[in-house]
DRENFI-807980 format. One line per 3 residues: their letters; for each residue x, y, z of N, C-alpha, C, O. Coordinates in Angstrom, 1 decimal, always signed. Example, Ala and Ser with C-alpha at 12.3 -4.5 7.8 and 13.67 -1.06 7.14 Angstrom:
AS) +13.2/-5.7/+7.8/+12.3/-4.5/+7.8/+13.2/-3.3/+7.8/+14.2/-3.3/+8.5 ~ +12.8/-2.2/+7.1/+13.7/-1.1/+7.1/+12.9/+0.0/+7.9/+13.4/+1.1/+8.0
//
This chain:
XXX) -85.5/-64.0/+173.1/-84.5/-64.0/+172.1/-83.2/-64.5/+172.6/-82.9/-64.2/+173.8 ~ -82.6/-65.3/+171.9/-81.3/-65.9/+172.3/-80.2/-65.3/+171.5/-80.3/-65.1/+170.3 ~ -79.1/-65.0/+172.2/-77.9/-64.5/+171.5/-76.9/-65.6/+171.4/-77.0/-66.6/+172.2
XXX) -76.0/-65.5/+170.4/-75.0/-66.6/+170.2/-75.8/-67.9/+169.8/-75.7/-68.9/+170.5 ~ -76.5/-67.8/+168.8/-77.4/-68.9/+168.3/-76.5/-70.2/+168.3/-75.4/-70.2/+167.8 ~ -77.2/-71.3/+168.7/-76.5/-72.6/+168.6/-75.8/-72.9/+169.9/-75.4/-74.0/+170.2
XXX) -75.5/-71.9/+170.8/-74.8/-72.1/+172.0/-75.8/-72.1/+173.1/-76.8/-71.4/+173.1 ~ -75.6/-72.9/+174.1/-76.4/-73.0/+175.3/-76.2/-71.6/+176.1/-75.1/-71.3/+176.5 ~ -77.3/-70.9/+176.4/-77.1/-69.6/+177.1/-76.6/-69.9/+178.5/-77.1/-70.9/+179.2
XXX) -75.8/-69.1/+179.0/-75.3/-69.2/+180.4/-75.9/-68.1/+181.3/-76.0/-68.3/+182.5 ~ -76.5/-67.1/+180.7/-77.1/-66.0/+181.4/-78.4/-65.7/+180.8/-78.7/-65.7/+179.6 ~ -79.4/-65.5/+181.7/-80.7/-65.0/+181.3/-80.9/-63.6/+181.7/-80.7/-63.2/+182.9
XXX) -81.4/-62.8/+180.8/-81.7/-61.4/+181.0/-83.2/-61.3/+181.0/-83.8/-61.4/+179.9 ~ -83.8/-61.0/+182.1/-85.3/-60.9/+182.2/-85.6/-59.4/+182.5/-85.0/-58.8/+183.3 ~ -86.6/-59.0/+181.7/-87.0/-57.6/+181.9/-88.6/-57.5/+181.9/-89.2/-58.4/+181.3
XXX) -89.1/-56.5/+182.5/-90.5/-56.4/+182.7/-91.3/-56.0/+181.4/-92.5/-56.3/+181.3 ~ -90.7/-55.2/+180.5/-91.4/-54.8/+179.3/-90.4/-54.5/+178.2/-89.2/-54.4/+178.5 ~ -90.9/-54.3/+177.0/-90.0/-54.0/+175.9/-89.3/-52.7/+176.1/-88.2/-52.5/+175.6
XXX) -89.9/-51.8/+176.8/-89.3/-50.5/+177.0/-88.0/-50.6/+177.8/-87.2/-49.7/+177.8 ~ -87.9/-51.7/+178.6/-86.7/-51.9/+179.4/-85.5/-52.2/+178.5/-84.3/-52.2/+179.0 ~ -85.7/-52.6/+177.3/-84.6/-53.0/+176.4/-83.6/-51.9/+176.2/-82.4/-52.2/+176.0
XXX) -84.0/-50.7/+176.2/-83.1/-49.6/+176.0/-82.0/-49.6/+177.1/-80.8/-49.4/+176.7 ~ -82.3/-49.9/+178.3/-81.4/-50.0/+179.4/-80.6/-51.3/+179.3/-79.4/-51.4/+179.5 ~ -81.4/-52.4/+179.2/-80.8/-53.8/+179.3/-80.0/-54.1/+178.1/-79.2/-55.1/+178.2
XXX) -80.1/-53.4/+177.0/-79.2/-53.8/+175.9/-77.7/-53.6/+176.2/-76.9/-54.3/+175.6 ~ -77.4/-52.8/+177.2/-76.1/-52.6/+177.6/-75.5/-53.8/+178.3/-74.3/-54.1/+178.2 ~ -76.4/-54.5/+179.0/-76.0/-55.8/+179.6/-75.6/-56.8/+178.5/-74.6/-57.5/+178.6
XXX) -76.4/-56.9/+177.4/-76.1/-57.8/+176.3/-74.9/-57.4/+175.6/-74.1/-58.3/+175.2 ~ -74.6/-56.1/+175.5/-73.4/-55.7/+174.8/-72.1/-56.1/+175.6/-71.1/-56.5/+175.0 ~ -72.2/-56.0/+176.9/-71.1/-56.4/+177.8/-70.9/-57.9/+177.7/-69.7/-58.4/+177.6
XXX) -72.0/-58.7/+177.7/-71.9/-60.1/+177.5/-71.3/-60.5/+176.2/-70.5/-61.4/+176.0 ~ -71.7/-59.8/+175.1/-71.2/-60.0/+173.8/-69.7/-59.8/+173.7/-68.9/-60.5/+173.1 ~ -69.2/-58.7/+174.4/-67.8/-58.4/+174.4/-67.0/-59.5/+175.0/-65.8/-59.7/+174.6
XXX) -67.5/-60.3/+175.9/-66.8/-61.4/+176.5/-67.2/-62.7/+176.0/-66.9/-63.8/+176.5 ~ -68.0/-62.7/+174.9/-68.5/-63.9/+174.2/-69.3/-64.9/+175.2/-69.1/-66.1/+175.1 ~ -70.1/-64.3/+176.0/-70.9/-65.1/+177.0/-72.3/-65.2/+176.3/-73.0/-64.3/+176.1
XXX) -72.7/-66.5/+176.1/-74.0/-66.7/+175.5/-75.1/-66.4/+176.5/-75.0/-66.7/+177.7 ~ -76.2/-65.7/+176.0/-77.3/-65.3/+176.8/-78.6/-65.3/+176.1/-78.6/-65.4/+174.9 ~ -79.7/-65.2/+176.8/-81.0/-65.1/+176.3/-81.7/-63.9/+176.9/-81.4/-63.5/+178.1
XXX) -82.6/-63.3/+176.2/-83.3/-62.2/+176.7/-84.8/-62.6/+176.7/-85.3/-63.2/+175.7 ~ -85.5/-62.2/+177.8/-86.9/-62.5/+177.9/-87.6/-61.3/+178.4/-87.1/-60.6/+179.4 ~ -88.8/-61.0/+177.9/-89.7/-60.0/+178.5/-90.7/-60.8/+179.2/-91.6/-61.4/+178.7
XXX) -90.7/-60.6/+180.6/-91.6/-61.4/+181.4/-92.0/-60.4/+182.6/-91.1/-60.1/+183.4 ~ -93.2/-60.0/+182.6/-93.7/-59.1/+183.6/-94.0/-59.8/+184.9/-94.9/-60.6/+185.0 ~ -93.2/-59.5/+185.9/-93.5/-60.1/+187.2/-94.8/-59.6/+187.8/-95.4/-60.2/+188.7
XXX) -95.2/-58.4/+187.4/-96.4/-57.8/+187.9/-97.7/-58.4/+187.2/-98.7/-58.7/+187.8 ~ -97.6/-58.5/+185.9/-98.7/-59.0/+185.1/-98.8/-60.5/+185.0/-99.9/-61.1/+184.9 ~ -97.6/-61.2/+185.0/-97.6/-62.6/+184.8/-96.6/-63.2/+185.8/-95.6/-63.8/+185.4
XXX) -96.9/-63.1/+187.1/-96.0/-63.6/+188.1/-95.7/-65.1/+188.0/-94.6/-65.6/+188.3 ~ -96.7/-65.9/+187.6/-96.5/-67.3/+187.5/-95.5/-67.6/+186.4/-94.7/-68.5/+186.6 ~ -95.6/-66.9/+185.3/-94.6/-67.1/+184.2/-93.2/-66.7/+184.6/-92.3/-67.4/+184.3
XXX) -93.1/-65.7/+185.4/-91.8/-65.3/+185.9/-91.2/-66.3/+186.9/-90.0/-66.7/+186.8 ~ -92.0/-66.8/+187.8/-91.6/-67.8/+188.7/-91.2/-69.1/+188.0/-90.2/-69.7/+188.3 ~ -92.0/-69.5/+187.0/-91.6/-70.7/+186.2/-90.3/-70.5/+185.5/-89.5/-71.4/+185.5
XXX) -90.1/-69.3/+184.9/-88.8/-69.1/+184.2/-87.6/-69.2/+185.2/-86.6/-69.8/+184.9 ~ -87.8/-68.6/+186.4/-86.7/-68.7/+187.4/-86.4/-70.1/+187.8/-85.3/-70.5/+188.0 ~ -87.5/-70.8/+188.1/-87.3/-72.2/+188.5/-86.6/-73.1/+187.4/-85.8/-73.9/+187.7
XXX) -87.0/-72.9/+186.2/-86.5/-73.7/+185.1/-85.1/-73.3/+184.7/-84.3/-74.1/+184.1 ~ -84.7/-72.0/+185.0/-83.4/-71.5/+184.7/-82.2/-72.4/+185.2/-81.3/-72.6/+184.5 ~ -82.4/-72.8/+186.4/-81.3/-73.7/+187.0/-81.1/-75.0/+186.3/-80.0/-75.4/+186.0
XXX) -82.2/-75.6/+185.9/-82.1/-76.9/+185.2/-81.6/-76.7/+183.8/-81.1/-77.7/+183.2 ~ -81.7/-75.5/+183.3/-81.2/-75.2/+181.9/-79.7/-74.7/+181.9/-79.1/-74.4/+180.9 ~ -79.2/-74.6/+183.1/-77.8/-74.2/+183.2/-77.5/-72.7/+183.3/-76.4/-72.2/+183.1
X) -78.6/-71.9/+183.5/-78.4/-70.4/+183.6/-77.9/-70.0/+184.9/-77.7/-68.9/+185.2
//
């Protein structure tokens, strides 16, 4: 999910499961307060380590 639709995200928030959103939503609220565009992803480093590694490697090229 991307916040600030239409803007290039500057920050990526990665969490291991949907249940982490309760805690991580506070990060999004702080970024919203400062109008920092971000994206949220649920990517389990334990269940899908390749997917997490790919996200991390691609993040730099996307400006995160």
